[in-house]
Every structure is written in structure tokens, then in C-alpha cells.
N, CA, C and O atoms as a Maestro MAE file, in Angstrom:
{
 s_m_m2io_version
 :::
 2.0.0
}

f_m_ct {
 s_m_title
 :::
 protein
 m_atom[240] {
  # First column is atom index #
  i_m_mmod_type
  r_m_x_coord
  r_m_y_coord
  r_m_z_coord
  i_m_residue_number
  s_m_chain_name
  s_m_pdb_residue_name
  s_m_pdb_atom_name
  i_m_atomic_number
  :::
  1 25 0.823 -1.194 0.000 1 A "MET " " N  " 7
  2 3 0.000 0.000 0.000 1 A "MET " " CA " 6
  3 2 0.872 1.264 0.000 1 A "MET " " C  " 6
  4 15 0.562 2.249 -0.671 1 A "MET " " O  " 8
  5 25 1.955 1.212 0.760 2 A "LYS " " N  " 7
  6 3 2.848 2.365 0.814 2 A "LYS " " CA " 6
  7 2 3.427 2.664 -0.570 2 A "LYS " " C  " 6
  8 15 3.578 3.821 -0.963 2 A "LYS " " O  " 8
  9 25 3.745 1.596 -1.295 3 A "HIS " " N  " 7
  10 3 4.277 1.743 -2.658 3 A "HIS " " CA " 6
  11 2 3.285 2.500 -3.545 3 A "HIS " " C  " 6
  12 15 3.684 3.357 -4.333 3 A "HIS " " O  " 8
  13 25 2.008 2.186 -3.418 4 A "LEU " " N  " 7
  14 3 0.985 2.839 -4.246 4 A "LEU " " CA " 6
  15 2 0.848 4.318 -3.907 4 A "LEU " " C  " 6
  16 15 0.678 5.150 -4.798 4 A "LEU " " O  " 8
  17 25 0.922 4.642 -2.630 5 A "LEU " " N  " 7
  18 3 0.831 6.050 -2.223 5 A "LEU " " CA " 6
  19 2 2.037 6.844 -2.729 5 A "LEU " " C  " 6
  20 15 1.902 7.977 -3.192 5 A "LEU " " O  " 8
  21 25 3.217 6.230 -2.631 6 A "GLU " " N  " 7
  22 3 4.417 6.899 -3.139 6 A "GLU " " CA " 6
  23 2 4.327 7.103 -4.649 6 A "GLU " " C  " 6
  24 15 4.699 8.158 -5.164 6 A "GLU " " O  " 8
  25 25 3.831 6.090 -5.351 7 A "LEU " " N  " 7
  26 3 3.668 6.198 -6.797 7 A "LEU " " CA " 6
  27 2 2.674 7.302 -7.146 7 A "LEU " " C  " 6
  28 15 2.920 8.101 -8.050 7 A "LEU " " O  " 8
  29 25 1.557 7.346 -6.432 8 A "GLU " " N  " 7
  30 3 0.547 8.374 -6.701 8 A "GLU " " CA " 6
  31 2 1.108 9.771 -6.460 8 A "GLU " " C  " 6
  32 15 0.861 10.682 -7.249 8 A "GLU " " O  " 8
  33 25 1.858 9.945 -5.379 9 A "ASN " " N  " 7
  34 3 2.472 11.249 -5.100 9 A "ASN " " CA " 6
  35 2 3.488 11.625 -6.174 9 A "ASN " " C  " 6
  36 15 3.537 12.773 -6.616 9 A "ASN " " O  " 8
  37 25 4.296 10.654 -6.591 10 A "LYS " " N  " 7
  38 3 5.292 10.900 -7.636 10 A "LYS " " CA " 6
  39 2 4.610 11.344 -8.924 10 A "LYS " " C  " 6
  40 15 5.033 12.312 -9.556 10 A "LYS " " O  " 8
  41 25 3.561 10.637 -9.308 11 A "LEU " " N  " 7
  42 3 2.850 10.960 -10.544 11 A "LEU " " CA " 6
  43 2 2.148 12.314 -10.445 11 A "LEU " " C  " 6
  44 15 2.137 13.080 -11.409 11 A "LEU " " O  " 8
  45 25 1.573 12.605 -9.304 12 A "SER " " N  " 7
  46 3 0.858 13.874 -9.122 12 A "SER " " CA " 6
  47 2 1.796 15.071 -9.214 12 A "SER " " C  " 6
  48 15 1.385 16.159 -9.618 12 A "SER " " O  " 8
  49 25 3.048 14.868 -8.841 13 A "ASN " " N  " 7
  50 3 4.019 15.959 -8.880 13 A "ASN " " CA " 6
  51 2 4.635 16.165 -10.258 13 A "ASN " " C  " 6
  52 15 5.347 17.145 -10.478 13 A "ASN " " O  " 8
  53 25 4.369 15.255 -11.182 14 A "MET " " N  " 7
  54 3 4.899 15.378 -12.543 14 A "MET " " CA " 6
  55 2 4.058 16.359 -13.355 14 A "MET " " C  " 6
  56 15 2.888 16.597 -13.058 14 A "MET " " O  " 8
  57 25 4.687 16.920 -14.387 15 A "THR " " N  " 7
  58 3 3.923 17.745 -15.322 15 A "THR " " CA " 6
  59 2 3.120 16.818 -16.228 15 A "THR " " C  " 6
  60 15 3.334 15.606 -16.237 15 A "THR " " O  " 8
  61 25 2.211 17.386 -16.975 16 A "THR " " N  " 7
  62 3 1.370 16.593 -17.872 16 A "THR " " CA " 6
  63 2 2.212 15.837 -18.892 16 A "THR " " C  " 6
  64 15 1.981 14.652 -19.129 16 A "THR " " O  " 8
  65 25 3.180 16.509 -19.492 17 A "ASP " " N  " 7
  66 3 4.043 15.846 -20.479 17 A "ASP " " CA " 6
  67 2 4.860 14.724 -19.845 17 A "ASP " " C  " 6
  68 15 5.017 13.656 -20.436 17 A "ASP " " O  " 8
  69 25 5.377 14.967 -18.649 18 A "GLU " " N  " 7
  70 3 6.173 13.944 -17.967 18 A "GLU " " CA " 6
  71 2 5.345 12.696 -17.671 18 A "GLU " " C  " 6
  72 15 5.812 11.573 -17.859 18 A "GLU " " O  " 8
  73 25 4.127 12.900 -17.212 19 A "ILE " " N  " 7
  74 3 3.297 11.751 -16.860 19 A "ILE " " CA " 6
  75 2 2.887 10.961 -18.097 19 A "ILE " " C  " 6
  76 15 2.841 9.731 -18.051 19 A "ILE " " O  " 8
  77 25 2.593 11.633 -19.189 20 A "TYR " " N  " 7
  78 3 2.243 10.925 -20.421 20 A "TYR " " CA " 6
  79 2 3.435 10.122 -20.936 20 A "TYR " " C  " 6
  80 15 3.272 8.984 -21.374 20 A "TYR " " O  " 8
  81 25 4.635 10.709 -20.886 21 A "ASN " " N  " 7
  82 3 5.837 9.984 -21.300 21 A "ASN " " CA " 6
  83 2 6.115 8.804 -20.369 21 A "ASN " " C  " 6
  84 15 6.501 7.728 -20.828 21 A "ASN " " O  " 8
  85 25 5.922 9.000 -19.078 22 A "TYR " " N  " 7
  86 3 6.104 7.921 -18.099 22 A "TYR " " CA " 6
  87 2 5.166 6.758 -18.412 22 A "TYR " " C  " 6
  88 15 5.580 5.598 -18.403 22 A "TYR " " O  " 8
  89 25 3.920 7.070 -18.686 23 A "ALA " " N  " 7
  90 3 2.936 6.027 -18.989 23 A "ALA " " CA " 6
  91 2 3.282 5.301 -20.282 23 A "ALA " " C  " 6
  92 15 3.171 4.077 -20.351 23 A "ALA " " O  " 8
  93 25 3.694 6.028 -21.294 24 A "LYS " " N  " 7
  94 3 4.052 5.404 -22.576 24 A "LYS " " CA " 6
  95 2 5.261 4.486 -22.431 24 A "LYS " " C  " 6
  96 15 5.302 3.405 -23.018 24 A "LYS " " O  " 8
  97 25 6.246 4.922 -21.644 25 A "GLU " " N  " 7
  98 3 7.468 4.138 -21.473 25 A "GLU " " CA " 6
  99 2 7.250 2.911 -20.594 25 A "GLU " " C  " 6
  100 15 7.781 1.840 -20.887 25 A "GLU " " O  " 8
  101 25 6.481 3.054 -19.530 26 A "ASN " " N  " 7
  102 3 6.337 1.979 -18.553 26 A "ASN " " CA " 6
  103 2 5.168 1.041 -18.808 26 A "ASN " " C  " 6
  104 15 5.130 -0.061 -18.259 26 A "ASN " " O  " 8
  105 25 4.224 1.454 -19.622 27 A "TYR " " N  " 7
  106 3 3.044 0.628 -19.888 27 A "TYR " " CA " 6
  107 2 2.734 0.579 -21.382 27 A "TYR " " C  " 6
  108 15 1.632 0.940 -21.797 27 A "TYR " " O  " 8
  109 25 3.694 0.136 -22.194 28 A "PRO " " N  " 7
  110 3 3.454 0.116 -23.646 28 A "PRO " " CA " 6
  111 2 2.372 -0.881 -24.054 28 A "PRO " " C  " 6
  112 15 1.763 -0.735 -25.113 28 A "PRO " " O  " 8
  113 25 2.129 -1.893 -23.219 29 A "GLU " " N  " 7
  114 3 1.107 -2.893 -23.532 29 A "GLU " " CA " 6
  115 2 -0.310 -2.381 -23.284 29 A "GLU " " C  " 6
  116 15 -1.282 -3.029 -23.674 29 A "GLU " " O  " 8
  117 25 -0.431 -1.230 -22.643 30 A "GLU " " N  " 7
  118 3 -1.732 -0.624 -22.351 30 A "GLU " " CA " 6
  119 2 -1.859 0.685 -23.136 30 A "GLU " " C  " 6
  120 15 -1.493 1.742 -22.621 30 A "GLU " " O  " 8
  121 25 -2.366 0.636 -24.361 31 A "PRO " " N  " 7
  122 3 -2.378 1.832 -25.216 31 A "PRO " " CA " 6
  123 2 -3.268 2.969 -24.709 31 A "PRO " " C  " 6
  124 15 -3.030 4.125 -25.057 31 A "PRO " " O  " 8
  125 25 -4.270 2.677 -23.909 32 A "ASN " " N  " 7
  126 3 -5.159 3.734 -23.414 32 A "ASN " " CA " 6
  127 2 -4.702 4.327 -22.086 32 A "ASN " " C  " 6
  128 15 -5.348 5.231 -21.557 32 A "ASN " " O  " 8
  129 25 -3.601 3.831 -21.549 33 A "MET " " N  " 7
  130 3 -3.136 4.260 -20.229 33 A "MET " " CA " 6
  131 2 -2.848 5.758 -20.182 33 A "MET " " C  " 6
  132 15 -3.118 6.399 -19.167 33 A "MET " " O  " 8
  133 25 -2.312 6.325 -21.249 34 A "TRP " " N  " 7
  134 3 -1.899 7.739 -21.221 34 A "TRP " " CA " 6
  135 2 -2.911 8.672 -21.867 34 A "TRP " " C  " 6
  136 15 -2.613 9.847 -22.081 34 A "TRP " " O  " 8
  137 25 -4.093 8.178 -22.180 35 A "MET " " N  " 7
  138 3 -5.111 9.023 -22.805 35 A "MET " " CA " 6
  139 2 -6.022 9.625 -21.739 35 A "MET " " C  " 6
  140 15 -6.461 8.929 -20.823 35 A "MET " " O  " 8
  141 25 -6.300 10.910 -21.861 36 A "GLY " " N  " 7
  142 3 -7.209 11.571 -20.939 36 A "GLY " " CA " 6
  143 2 -6.506 12.623 -20.104 36 A "GLY " " C  " 6
  144 15 -5.338 12.948 -20.319 36 A "GLY " " O  " 8
  145 25 -7.253 13.141 -19.150 37 A "LYS " " N  " 7
  146 3 -6.712 14.170 -18.269 37 A "LYS " " CA " 6
  147 2 -5.694 13.569 -17.309 37 A "LYS " " C  " 6
  148 15 -5.679 12.362 -17.068 37 A "LYS " " O  " 8
  149 25 -4.848 14.435 -16.770 38 A "LYS " " N  " 7
  150 3 -3.767 14.003 -15.891 38 A "LYS " " CA " 6
  151 2 -4.289 13.185 -14.714 38 A "LYS " " C  " 6
  152 15 -3.729 12.135 -14.398 38 A "LYS " " O  " 8
  153 25 -5.343 13.646 -14.067 39 A "LYS " " N  " 7
  154 3 -5.894 12.931 -12.915 39 A "LYS " " CA " 6
  155 2 -6.342 11.527 -13.295 39 A "LYS " " C  " 6
  156 15 -6.153 10.573 -12.541 39 A "LYS " " O  " 8
  157 25 -6.930 11.420 -14.465 40 A "LEU " " N  " 7
  158 3 -7.407 10.129 -14.951 40 A "LEU " " CA " 6
  159 2 -6.242 9.186 -15.247 40 A "LEU " " C  " 6
  160 15 -6.313 7.994 -14.947 40 A "LEU " " O  " 8
  161 25 -5.186 9.713 -15.828 41 A "VAL " " N  " 7
  162 3 -4.007 8.902 -16.124 41 A "VAL " " CA " 6
  163 2 -3.366 8.414 -14.825 41 A "VAL " " C  " 6
  164 15 -2.977 7.251 -14.727 41 A "VAL " " O  " 8
  165 25 -3.254 9.286 -13.836 42 A "VAL " " N  " 7
  166 3 -2.703 8.903 -12.532 42 A "VAL " " CA " 6
  167 2 -3.540 7.785 -11.929 42 A "VAL " " C  " 6
  168 15 -2.991 6.797 -11.442 42 A "VAL " " O  " 8
  169 25 -4.845 7.926 -11.955 43 A "ARG " " N  " 7
  170 3 -5.746 6.925 -11.389 43 A "ARG " " CA " 6
  171 2 -5.607 5.586 -12.105 43 A "ARG " " C  " 6
  172 15 -5.590 4.534 -11.466 43 A "ARG " " O  " 8
  173 25 -5.509 5.628 -13.429 44 A "ARG " " N  " 7
  174 3 -5.346 4.386 -14.208 44 A "ARG " " CA " 6
  175 2 -4.059 3.662 -13.838 44 A "ARG " " C  " 6
  176 15 -4.050 2.443 -13.662 44 A "ARG " " O  " 8
  177 25 -2.979 4.416 -13.722 45 A "ILE " " N  " 7
  178 3 -1.689 3.805 -13.394 45 A "ILE " " CA " 6
  179 2 -1.732 3.189 -12.002 45 A "ILE " " C  " 6
  180 15 -1.284 2.058 -11.811 45 A "ILE " " O  " 8
  181 25 -2.265 3.917 -11.034 46 A "VAL " " N  " 7
  182 3 -2.344 3.396 -9.666 46 A "VAL " " CA " 6
  183 2 -3.240 2.159 -9.621 46 A "VAL " " C  " 6
  184 15 -2.894 1.173 -8.969 46 A "VAL " " O  " 8
  185 25 -4.373 2.196 -10.295 47 A "ASN " " N  " 7
  186 3 -5.260 1.031 -10.329 47 A "ASN " " CA " 6
  187 2 -4.592 -0.158 -11.008 47 A "ASN " " C  " 6
  188 15 -4.742 -1.295 -10.559 47 A "ASN " " O  " 8
  189 25 -3.867 0.093 -12.069 48 A "TYR " " N  " 7
  190 3 -3.161 -0.971 -12.784 48 A "TYR " " CA " 6
  191 2 -2.140 -1.637 -11.860 48 A "TYR " " C  " 6
  192 15 -2.047 -2.864 -11.804 48 A "TYR " " O  " 8
  193 25 -1.380 -0.818 -11.140 49 A "GLU " " N  " 7
  194 3 -0.384 -1.357 -10.210 49 A "GLU " " CA " 6
  195 2 -1.053 -2.106 -9.058 49 A "GLU " " C  " 6
  196 15 -0.544 -3.136 -8.616 49 A "GLU " " O  " 8
  197 25 -2.172 -1.608 -8.575 50 A "ARG " " N  " 7
  198 3 -2.913 -2.284 -7.503 50 A "ARG " " CA " 6
  199 2 -3.400 -3.653 -7.983 50 A "ARG " " C  " 6
  200 15 -3.304 -4.642 -7.256 50 A "ARG " " O  " 8
  201 25 -3.914 -3.703 -9.195 51 A "ASN " " N  " 7
  202 3 -4.373 -4.973 -9.753 51 A "ASN " " CA " 6
  203 2 -3.218 -5.954 -9.915 51 A "ASN " " C  " 6
  204 15 -3.372 -7.144 -9.642 51 A "ASN " " O  " 8
  205 25 -2.061 -5.462 -10.357 52 A "LYS " " N  " 7
  206 3 -0.887 -6.331 -10.483 52 A "LYS " " CA " 6
  207 2 -0.485 -6.903 -9.130 52 A "LYS " " C  " 6
  208 15 -0.134 -8.078 -9.030 52 A "LYS " " O  " 8
  209 25 -0.537 -6.071 -8.085 53 A "MET " " N  " 7
  210 3 -0.199 -6.540 -6.741 53 A "MET " " CA " 6
  211 2 -1.195 -7.591 -6.272 53 A "MET " " C  " 6
  212 15 -0.801 -8.600 -5.688 53 A "MET " " O  " 8
  213 25 -2.476 -7.367 -6.520 54 A "ASN " " N  " 7
  214 3 -3.504 -8.318 -6.104 54 A "ASN " " CA " 6
  215 2 -3.342 -9.652 -6.815 54 A "ASN " " C  " 6
  216 15 -3.491 -10.706 -6.197 54 A "ASN " " O  " 8
  217 25 -3.040 -9.617 -8.097 55 A "ILE " " N  " 7
  218 3 -2.835 -10.855 -8.854 55 A "ILE " " CA " 6
  219 2 -1.610 -11.598 -8.322 55 A "ILE " " C  " 6
  220 15 -1.634 -12.820 -8.181 55 A "ILE " " O  " 8
  221 25 -0.550 -10.860 -8.030 56 A "ALA " " N  " 7
  222 3 0.665 -11.483 -7.505 56 A "ALA " " CA " 6
  223 2 0.401 -12.133 -6.147 56 A "ALA " " C  " 6
  224 15 0.933 -13.206 -5.863 56 A "ALA " " O  " 8
  225 25 -0.414 -11.494 -5.310 57 A "GLU " " N  " 7
  226 3 -0.730 -12.049 -3.992 57 A "GLU " " CA " 6
  227 2 -1.582 -13.303 -4.095 57 A "GLU " " C  " 6
  228 15 -1.401 -14.238 -3.315 57 A "GLU " " O  " 8
  229 25 -2.501 -13.338 -5.039 58 A "THR " " N  " 7
  230 3 -3.385 -14.498 -5.162 58 A "THR " " CA " 6
  231 2 -2.671 -15.696 -5.773 58 A "THR " " C  " 6
  232 15 -3.081 -16.835 -5.554 58 A "THR " " O  " 8
  233 25 -1.612 -15.455 -6.534 59 A "THR " " N  " 7
  234 3 -0.884 -16.569 -7.140 59 A "THR " " CA " 6
  235 2 0.167 -17.151 -6.208 59 A "THR " " C  " 6
  236 15 0.728 -18.209 -6.494 59 A "THR " " O  " 8
  237 25 0.440 -16.483 -5.107 60 A "GLU " " N  " 7
  238 3 1.451 -16.986 -4.152 60 A "GLU " " CA " 6
  239 2 0.895 -18.086 -3.299 60 A "GLU " " C  " 6
  240 15 1.602 -18.623 -2.446 60 A "GLU " " O  " 8
  :::
 }
 m_bond[239] {
  # First column is bond index #
  i_m_from
  i_m_to
  i_m_order
  :::
  1 1 2 1
  2 2 3 1
  3 3 4 2
  4 3 5 1
  5 5 6 1
  6 6 7 1
  7 7 8 2
  8 7 9 1
  9 9 10 1
  10 10 11 1
  11 11 12 2
  12 11 13 1
  13 13 14 1
  14 14 15 1
  15 15 16 2
  16 15 17 1
  17 17 18 1
  18 18 19 1
  19 19 20 2
  20 19 21 1
  21 21 22 1
  22 22 23 1
  23 23 24 2
  24 23 25 1
  25 25 26 1
  26 26 27 1
  27 27 28 2
  28 27 29 1
  29 29 30 1
  30 30 31 1
  31 31 32 2
  32 31 33 1
  33 33 34 1
  34 34 35 1
  35 35 36 2
  36 35 37 1
  37 37 38 1
  38 38 39 1
  39 39 40 2
  40 39 41 1
  41 41 42 1
  42 42 43 1
  43 43 44 2
  44 43 45 1
  45 45 46 1
  46 46 47 1
  47 47 48 2
  48 47 49 1
  49 49 50 1
  50 50 51 1
  51 51 52 2
  52 51 53 1
  53 53 54 1
  54 54 55 1
  55 55 56 2
  56 55 57 1
  57 57 58 1
  58 58 59 1
  59 59 60 2
  60 59 61 1
  61 61 62 1
  62 62 63 1
  63 63 64 2
  64 63 65 1
  65 65 66 1
  66 66 67 1
  67 67 68 2
  68 67 69 1
  69 69 70 1
  70 70 71 1
  71 71 72 2
  72 71 73 1
  73 73 74 1
  74 74 75 1
  75 75 76 2
  76 75 77 1
  77 77 78 1
  78 78 79 1
  79 79 80 2
  80 79 81 1
  81 81 82 1
  82 82 83 1
  83 83 84 2
  84 83 85 1
  85 85 86 1
  86 86 87 1
  87 87 88 2
  88 87 89 1
  89 89 90 1
  90 90 91 1
  91 91 92 2
  92 91 93 1
  93 93 94 1
  94 94 95 1
  95 95 96 2
  96 95 97 1
  97 97 98 1
  98 98 99 1
  99 99 100 2
  100 99 101 1
  101 101 102 1
  102 102 103 1
  103 103 104 2
  104 103 105 1
  105 105 106 1
  106 106 107 1
  107 107 108 2
  108 107 109 1
  109 109 110 1
  110 110 111 1
  111 111 112 2
  112 111 113 1
  113 113 114 1
  114 114 115 1
  115 115 116 2
  116 115 117 1
  117 117 118 1
  118 118 119 1
  119 119 120 2
  120 119 121 1
  121 121 122 1
  122 122 123 1
  123 123 124 2
  124 123 125 1
  125 125 126 1
  126 126 127 1
  127 127 128 2
  128 127 129 1
  129 129 130 1
  130 130 131 1
  131 131 132 2
  132 131 133 1
  133 133 134 1
  134 134 135 1
  135 135 136 2
  136 135 137 1
  137 137 138 1
  138 138 139 1
  139 139 140 2
  140 139 141 1
  141 141 142 1
  142 142 143 1
  143 143 144 2
  144 143 145 1
  145 145 146 1
  146 146 147 1
  147 147 148 2
  148 147 149 1
  149 149 150 1
  150 150 151 1
  151 151 152 2
  152 151 153 1
  153 153 154 1
  154 154 155 1
  155 155 156 2
  156 155 157 1
  157 157 158 1
  158 158 159 1
  159 159 160 2
  160 159 161 1
  161 161 162 1
  162 162 163 1
  163 163 164 2
  164 163 165 1
  165 165 166 1
  166 166 167 1
  167 167 168 2
  168 167 169 1
  169 169 170 1
  170 170 171 1
  171 171 172 2
  172 171 173 1
  173 173 174 1
  174 174 175 1
  175 175 176 2
  176 175 177 1
  177 177 178 1
  178 178 179 1
  179 179 180 2
  180 179 181 1
  181 181 182 1
  182 182 183 1
  183 183 184 2
  184 183 185 1
  185 185 186 1
  186 186 187 1
  187 187 188 2
  188 187 189 1
  189 189 190 1
  190 190 191 1
  191 191 192 2
  192 191 193 1
  193 193 194 1
  194 194 195 1
  195 195 196 2
  196 195 197 1
  197 197 198 1
  198 198 199 1
  199 199 200 2
  200 199 201 1
  201 201 202 1
  202 202 203 1
  203 203 204 2
  204 203 205 1
  205 205 206 1
  206 206 207 1
  207 207 208 2
  208 207 209 1
  209 209 210 1
  210 210 211 1
  211 211 212 2
  212 211 213 1
  213 213 214 1
  214 214 215 1
  215 215 216 2
  216 215 217 1
  217 217 218 1
  218 218 219 1
  219 219 220 2
  220 219 221 1
  221 221 222 1
  222 222 223 1
  223 223 224 2
  224 223 225 1
  225 225 226 1
  226 226 227 1
  227 227 228 2
  228 227 229 1
  229 229 230 1
  230 230 231 1
  231 231 232 2
  232 231 233 1
  233 233 234 1
  234 234 235 1
  235 235 236 2
  236 235 237 1
  237 237 238 1
  238 238 239 1
  239 239 240 2
  :::
 }
}
């Protein structure tokens, strides 16, 4: 959970261009990740990471 909060704070402090580039570089398999307003992109990234964590926990 702490990781997600740190990620959200990091993303919120980025400029719009920085966050779109971050999303394109780190999530190339998700083409819609960087589309939309900054708040929406931040939310998508945090939700994506949360889902990845949940899947990893259930497979352990």
C-alpha cells in the first residue's frame, strides 16, 4: 500500500508531459493508459499497479 501512495504522489508531482511519457514508457502494452486528463491517467496507473499486486498475492 505504501508503494501505491508513493507512486501516486510521484505521478501527481509530474507535469502533464512527464506523466504521459512515463505512462508510454512503462506501460506500452496498455495503449489507453496515457489518454485523458492528468488525474485520470494517474488513477489508471495506480489502479493498474494495484491490480498487479492483487494478482501477484493471489498466485502466491
